[in-house]
Each structure stands twice: as C-alpha cells, then as structure tokens.
Backbone as CSV, one residue per row, in Angstrom:
resi,resn,N_x,N_y,N_z,CA_x,CA_y,CA_z,C_x,C_y,C_z
1,UNK,-30.373,35.638,-97.491,-29.590,36.521,-98.336,-30.037,37.952,-98.096
2,UNK,-29.160,38.830,-97.786,-29.478,40.232,-97.567,-29.539,40.974,-98.882
3,UNK,-30.154,42.173,-98.836,-30.237,42.994,-100.045,-28.844,43.404,-100.507
4,UNK,-27.876,43.485,-99.565,-26.514,43.854,-99.942,-25.876,42.777,-100.805
5,UNK,-26.172,41.525,-100.532,-25.527,40.405,-101.213,-26.299,39.897,-102.420
6,UNK,-27.497,40.415,-102.672,-28.349,39.847,-103.703,-27.913,40.203,-105.118
7,UNK,-27.046,41.190,-105.295,-26.626,41.583,-106.625,-27.586,42.575,-107.259
8,UNK,-28.729,42.840,-106.622,-29.700,43.779,-107.144,-29.460,45.111,-106.458
9,UNK,-29.055,46.107,-107.223,-28.823,47.418,-106.641,-30.042,48.279,-106.880
10,UNK,-30.537,48.845,-105.800,-31.656,49.758,-105.921,-31.454,50.866,-104.907
11,UNK,-31.714,52.100,-105.301,-31.498,53.213,-104.381,-32.542,53.213,-103.276
12,UNK,-32.116,53.527,-102.077,-33.009,53.593,-100.941,-32.893,54.958,-100.289
13,UNK,-34.012,55.468,-99.802,-33.942,56.723,-99.066,-33.309,56.457,-97.710
14,UNK,-32.818,57.501,-97.080,-32.163,57.351,-95.788,-33.120,56.805,-94.741
15,UNK,-34.405,57.149,-94.870,-35.399,56.704,-93.903,-35.568,55.195,-93.949
16,UNK,-35.554,54.628,-95.144,-35.839,53.209,-95.306,-34.590,52.344,-95.422
17,UNK,-33.400,52.932,-95.402,-32.177,52.181,-95.621,-31.981,51.104,-94.568
18,UNK,-32.063,51.473,-93.294,-31.823,50.525,-92.217,-32.864,49.409,-92.239
19,UNK,-34.132,49.779,-92.452,-35.215,48.804,-92.468,-35.052,47.807,-93.616
20,UNK,-34.739,48.289,-94.810,-34.647,47.417,-95.976,-33.408,46.532,-95.945
21,UNK,-32.322,46.996,-95.343,-31.098,46.205,-95.307,-31.225,44.996,-94.380
22,UNK,-32.202,44.996,-93.494,-32.392,43.882,-92.582,-33.165,42.742,-93.228
23,UNK,-33.929,43.016,-94.266,-34.807,42.014,-94.849,-34.218,41.456,-96.147
24,UNK,-34.341,40.142,-96.360,-33.880,39.560,-97.626,-34.810,39.947,-98.773
25,UNK,-34.326,39.819,-99.998,-35.093,40.139,-101.200,-35.887,38.905,-101.640
26,UNK,-37.069,39.125,-102.189,-37.955,38.055,-102.660,-37.252,37.208,-103.720
27,UNK,-37.357,35.893,-103.592,-36.707,34.989,-104.546,-37.489,34.868,-105.849
28,UNK,-38.749,35.320,-105.866,-39.549,35.243,-107.091,-39.385,36.480,-107.965
29,UNK,-39.627,37.661,-107.391,-39.601,38.884,-108.199,-38.272,39.626,-108.115
30,UNK,-37.459,39.352,-107.109,-36.148,39.993,-106.912,-36.257,41.509,-106.810
31,UNK,-37.390,42.019,-106.295,-37.580,43.459,-106.179,-37.946,43.884,-104.768
32,UNK,-38.952,43.251,-104.194,-39.445,43.672,-102.885,-38.819,42.845,-101.774
33,UNK,-38.955,43.333,-100.551,-38.446,42.614,-99.388,-39.374,41.472,-99.014
34,UNK,-38.795,40.410,-98.484,-39.575,39.238,-98.074,-40.502,39.585,-96.913
35,UNK,-41.600,38.848,-96.842,-42.562,39.031,-95.762,-42.048,38.365,-94.488
36,UNK,-42.469,38.894,-93.361,-42.094,38.302,-92.077,-42.952,37.066,-91.863
37,UNK,-42.324,35.963,-91.482,-43.049,34.733,-91.209,-43.434,34.672,-89.736
38,UNK,-42.450,34.753,-88.849,-42.712,34.784,-87.415,-41.486,35.320,-86.684
39,UNK,-41.691,35.673,-85.413,-40.608,36.149,-84.563,-40.545,35.224,-83.355
40,UNK,-39.382,34.625,-83.124,-39.219,33.696,-82.009,-37.915,34.021,-81.298
41,UNK,-37.990,34.203,-79.983,-36.828,34.513,-79.161,-36.059,35.721,-79.720
42,UNK,-36.780,36.772,-80.050,-36.223,38.019,-80.579,-35.474,37.850,-81.900
43,UNK,-35.735,36.773,-82.623,-35.144,36.558,-83.943,-36.285,36.537,-84.956
44,UNK,-36.192,37.387,-85.969,-37.219,37.459,-87.001,-36.905,36.468,-88.105
45,UNK,-37.874,35.645,-88.459,-37.729,34.671,-89.537,-38.585,35.139,-90.708
46,UNK,-37.980,35.142,-91.899,-38.641,35.672,-93.083,-39.080,34.552,-94.017
47,UNK,-40.093,34.845,-94.809,-40.517,33.933,-95.866,-39.546,34.066,-97.031
48,UNK,-39.642,33.191,-98.007,-38.738,33.285,-99.156,-39.265,34.254,-100.209
49,UNK,-40.552,34.625,-100.094,-41.149,35.529,-101.075,-41.806,36.710,-100.385
50,UNK,-42.044,37.776,-101.160,-42.742,38.946,-100.637,-44.245,38.644,-100.559
51,UNK,-44.982,39.536,-99.954,-46.418,39.309,-99.786,-47.141,39.218,-101.129
52,UNK,-46.782,40.085,-102.086,-47.453,40.069,-103.389,-47.232,38.753,-104.123
53,UNK,-45.996,38.245,-104.136,-45.708,36.973,-104.819,-46.398,35.804,-104.115
54,UNK,-46.469,35.850,-102.791,-47.146,34.790,-102.046,-48.636,34.788,-102.360
55,UNK,-49.229,35.971,-102.472,-50.655,36.054,-102.802,-50.911,35.562,-104.225
56,UNK,-50.014,35.872,-105.159,-50.176,35.384,-106.536,-50.121,33.869,-106.583
57,UNK,-49.219,33.274,-105.783,-49.078,31.818,-105.747,-50.330,31.129,-105.238
58,UNK,-51.089,31.800,-104.380,-52.333,31.224,-103.865,-53.528,31.606,-104.721
59,UNK,-53.284,32.312,-105.819,-54.372,32.708,-106.713,-55.130,33.933,-106.221
60,UNK,-54.539,34.693,-105.330,-55.169,35.896,-104.800,-54.602,37.132,-105.479
61,UNK,-55.420,38.154,-105.546,-54.991,39.425,-106.107,-54.069,40.144,-105.134
62,UNK,-53.051,40.862,-105.615,-52.257,41.690,-104.703,-53.152,42.759,-104.060
63,UNK,-52.833,43.142,-102.858,-53.627,44.150,-102.157,-53.466,45.514,-102.800
64,UNK,-54.534,46.304,-102.702,-54.464,47.691,-103.171,-53.558,48.480,-102.239
65,UNK,-52.841,49.470,-102.757,-52.009,50.302,-101.886,-52.880,51.039,-100.861
66,UNK,-52.290,51.351,-99.726,-53.042,52.023,-98.662,-53.516,53.397,-99.090
67,UNK,-52.731,54.094,-99.925,-53.153,55.416,-100.364,-54.419,55.324,-101.210
68,UNK,-54.589,54.238,-101.926,-55.790,54.049,-102.741,-56.990,53.781,-101.846
69,UNK,-56.779,52.981,-100.806,-57.849,52.702,-99.847,-58.264,53.959,-99.095
70,UNK,-57.329,54.902,-98.916,-57.627,56.150,-98.208,-58.369,57.150,-99.097
71,UNK,-58.543,56.831,-100.386,-59.314,57.705,-101.272,-58.489,58.594,-102.180
72,UNK,-57.156,58.470,-102.164,-56.320,59.288,-103.043,-56.322,58.681,-104.438
73,UNK,-56.400,59.537,-105.455,-56.351,59.084,-106.837,-55.152,59.711,-107.523
74,UNK,-54.404,58.889,-108.265,-53.269,59.421,-109.027,-53.776,60.393,-110.072
75,UNK,-53.030,61.469,-110.250,-53.374,62.447,-111.274,-52.739,62.036,-112.594
76,UNK,-53.187,62.594,-113.706,-52.582,62.251,-115.003,-51.248,62.948,-115.245
77,UNK,-50.859,63.890,-114.369,-49.604,64.632,-114.549,-48.839,64.711,-113.231
78,UNK,-47.525,64.874,-113.346,-46.645,64.984,-112.184,-46.870,66.317,-111.467
79,UNK,-46.972,66.268,-110.136,-47.149,67.489,-109.352,-45.882,68.321,-109.286
80,UNK,-44.722,67.733,-109.510,-43.449,68.451,-109.375,-43.037,69.132,-110.681
81,UNK,-43.070,68.380,-111.793,-42.563,68.952,-113.052,-43.648,69.142,-114.112
82,UNK,-44.843,68.575,-113.914,-45.920,68.744,-114.879,-45.933,67.729,-116.008
83,UNK,-45.060,66.700,-115.960,-45.004,65.672,-116.998,-46.360,64.977,-117.112
84,UNK,-46.884,64.868,-118.335,-48.158,64.186,-118.566,-47.876,62.769,-119.028
85,UNK,-48.304,61.809,-118.257,-48.005,60.406,-118.522,-48.965,59.808,-119.536
86,UNK,-48.408,58.948,-120.392,-49.245,58.185,-121.319,-49.755,56.923,-120.648
87,UNK,-48.956,56.386,-119.727,-49.325,55.178,-118.993,-49.368,55.487,-117.494
88,UNK,-50.301,54.892,-116.753,-50.365,55.167,-115.316,-49.140,54.673,-114.552
89,UNK,-48.407,53.713,-115.107,-47.228,53.195,-114.414,-46.048,54.168,-114.454
90,UNK,-46.158,55.240,-115.232,-45.099,56.248,-115.286,-45.161,57.195,-114.096
91,UNK,-46.221,57.111,-113.307,-46.398,57.980,-112.154,-46.514,57.146,-110.884
92,UNK,-45.973,57.674,-109.795,-46.045,57.028,-108.488,-46.632,58.000,-107.483
93,UNK,-47.086,57.466,-106.354,-47.580,58.309,-105.270,-46.432,58.520,-104.287
94,UNK,-46.138,59.776,-103.991,-45.018,60.155,-103.132,-45.566,60.677,-101.808
95,UNK,-44.973,60.221,-100.692,-45.336,60.703,-99.359,-44.390,61.842,-99.008
96,UNK,-44.921,63.040,-98.848,-44.113,64.239,-98.648,-43.236,64.131,-97.414
97,UNK,-43.796,63.659,-96.298,-43.015,63.600,-95.062,-42.213,62.308,-94.928
98,UNK,-42.321,61.393,-95.877,-41.564,60.147,-95.841,-42.214,59.060,-95.004
99,UNK,-43.285,59.370,-94.304,-43.981,58.403,-93.465,-45.061,57.718,-94.299
100,UNK,-44.880,56.431,-94.584,-45.823,55.705,-95.431,-47.159,55.459,-94.739
101,UNK,-47.203,55.667,-93.440,-48.461,55.486,-92.703,-49.285,56.768,-92.649
102,UNK,-48.714,57.889,-93.037,-49.433,59.158,-93.045,-50.190,59.265,-94.368
103,UNK,-51.493,59.030,-94.327,-52.310,58.988,-95.540,-53.187,60.224,-95.708
104,UNK,-52.794,61.336,-95.084,-53.531,62.582,-95.275,-53.397,63.014,-96.730
105,UNK,-54.445,63.613,-97.267,-54.444,64.023,-98.667,-53.333,65.030,-98.967
106,UNK,-53.015,65.907,-98.017,-51.970,66.909,-98.268,-50.570,66.311,-98.208
107,UNK,-50.432,65.088,-97.708,-49.134,64.423,-97.635,-48.844,63.586,-98.886
108,UNK,-49.846,63.333,-99.718,-49.693,62.479,-100.894,-49.626,63.323,-102.164
109,UNK,-48.623,63.055,-102.994,-48.446,63.766,-104.266,-48.162,62.760,-105.363
110,UNK,-48.601,63.063,-106.562,-48.322,62.232,-107.726,-47.060,62.764,-108.396
111,UNK,-46.043,61.898,-108.552,-44.788,62.317,-109.186,-44.370,61.303,-110.244
112,UNK,-43.647,61.785,-111.253,-43.145,60.904,-112.309,-41.899,60.167,-111.812
113,UNK,-41.504,59.145,-112.532,-40.354,58.334,-112.125,-39.061,59.150,-112.107
114,UNK,-38.924,60.096,-113.014,-37.731,60.940,-113.034,-37.653,61.794,-111.767
115,UNK,-38.759,62.382,-111.374,-38.768,63.211,-110.163,-38.547,62.362,-108.912
116,UNK,-39.014,61.122,-108.905,-38.770,60.232,-107.763,-37.276,60.034,-107.587
117,UNK,-36.559,59.774,-108.678,-35.112,59.581,-108.594,-34.417,60.857,-108.138
118,UNK,-34.849,62.006,-108.653,-34.257,63.276,-108.224,-34.503,63.519,-106.738
119,UNK,-35.698,63.219,-106.263,-36.006,63.415,-104.850,-35.175,62.486,-103.970
120,UNK,-34.919,61.271,-104.428,-34.100,60.324,-103.652,-32.639,60.765,-103.604
121,UNK,-32.090,61.152,-104.735,-30.659,61.469,-104.826,-30.300,62.801,-104.178
122,UNK,-31.147,63.795,-104.334,-30.800,65.128,-103.863,-31.331,65.429,-102.472
123,UNK,-32.215,64.600,-101.955,-32.854,64.830,-100.652,-33.579,66.170,-100.604
124,UNK,-33.935,66.707,-101.772,-34.731,67.924,-101.830,-36.174,67.477,-101.928
125,UNK,-36.946,67.816,-100.933,-38.342,67.381,-100.926,-39.237,68.587,-100.749
126,UNK,-40.514,68.348,-100.847,-41.482,69.389,-100.557,-41.533,69.590,-99.058
127,UNK,-41.909,70.762,-98.686,-42.295,70.991,-97.299,-43.805,70.995,-97.295
128,UNK,-44.390,70.505,-96.228,-45.843,70.578,-96.134,-46.239,72.041,-96.208
129,UNK,-47.083,72.381,-97.146,-47.489,73.761,-97.323,-46.958,74.358,-98.623
130,UNK,-45.981,73.697,-99.288,-45.489,74.200,-100.562,-46.557,74.133,-101.640
131,UNK,-47.416,73.123,-101.557,-48.464,72.941,-102.553,-49.819,72.992,-101.871
132,UNK,-50.814,73.348,-102.628,-52.170,73.375,-102.105,-52.672,71.945,-101.938
133,UNK,-53.525,71.686,-100.955,-54.075,70.345,-100.807,-54.932,69.976,-102.011
134,UNK,-54.914,68.691,-102.352,-55.719,68.201,-103.459,-57.186,68.213,-103.054
135,UNK,-58.043,68.495,-104.024,-59.483,68.528,-103.733,-60.140,67.298,-104.272
C-alpha cells in the first residue's frame, strides 16, 4: 500500500516527496514509512512496519535521533518565533538545508510545530548565516 492510497494525509516537503511516495506506511503506527527488508533483482521489498515499531515489538528501545547523537540539544524556545514550550514534544529539530545527514550545529535549529508547518507550506526557510551558530 502506498502513502497515496493509505488514507493518511500528511504534508511532505518537496525534497522528501519522491522518496516518501515510494515507501508504504507502517501498518502499526500509520505514521512513518516502512523499513526496507531487502533488495532483489532491482526490486525493493519492504517490511510491514517501520523501524521504531519493529524495535518495540522485539522489546528494544527506539533509536535516538542522529542529531541527538551528534550532540545537539533542543532549546526550550523556538528559534524562529520565540515560542516557549511547556512540553518538549511541542518543539522539533529542523535541518536548515533540508539534508537530514548534515548534522553540523549551524544546520540544526529548534522550531515549534506551527513554524514547521509554515516552513513546509511557504517554502520560506533560513539561509545558512541568518542565525548565529549555537554554542
């Protein structure tokens, strides 16, 4: 089942649209894309669940995000609008250049959920250099 047919609508950035449309949605959480099982004869076969749900089923903890492993810490307030969160889940880590593999401190910003939606819809993003690097 593709993300188009799953009935779950979620906004995707232009960078990730093609990648996400190729992968089916997890049958357990209905949020993330399924994990790759194997590739045979240039055909990719997917698991029925995402990596996090598969790890939970085996009694394992979900992996820490890569930005956390790189030493970045979420701030208590949004870097874009200054919103002060009561709960840490109200803030996300945003990659300025859109590359999730770029874990430089100046590429990572803490933004609130409202600003994430605005950044997705308007395609207005930071330029590297708009903000000072985090210390």
